N, C-alpha and C positions, 0 to 999 in steps of 0.2 A: 156522485149525487146520492145523497141519502133520502131522498123522497121521489115519488112518482108525479108525473105531469098529469093534472086533473081534467084539462080540457081535450087532450088528444088520446085516441085508444091506442095503447102500447101492444104491438103486434108480439114481441118477444123481449122479455126483460131477464137478464142474468146478472150474476155478481161473481164474476171470475176471481176476484180478489176482495178482501174485507174492505167494505166501504167503497168498492169501485164497481160500478155497474155499466152495463151496455143495454141500451134501449133501441129497438128497432120500432119505427113507426111509419105509416104509410101517409105520405102527403100528396093528394090529387088534385089539390087546387091551391092557387095562391092564397085564398082565404084560410087555409088551414094554418098558415105561418101568422099567428097572431102575437100580441105582445108577450103572453105568458110563454109561449114557445121560444121566441127570441131570448127572453130574459134567462130562460133554462139553458139555452145553448151557450150564452155568454157566461153564465155562471159555471158551466161545465168546462168550458175552454180555460177559464182562469183557474179552476181546480186543477186541471190537468198540466197547465203551465206551472204551476207552484210545485209539483212533484218532481 
C-alpha cells in the first residue's frame, strides 16, 4: 500500500521492501472496523495476491 489509513491510528508502520508496507493497528471494538478499513484490507489483499 502506498498510503496510510486516515481513520485508524497506526501503531507501527514499516516499509521492508520498496512500495511494500506493513502496518500494525489496534482494533479494540467492532466499530473500529469501518468501510475505510475494510476497503484498505481488500486492496492490500488484492495487491499481495497479484505479486
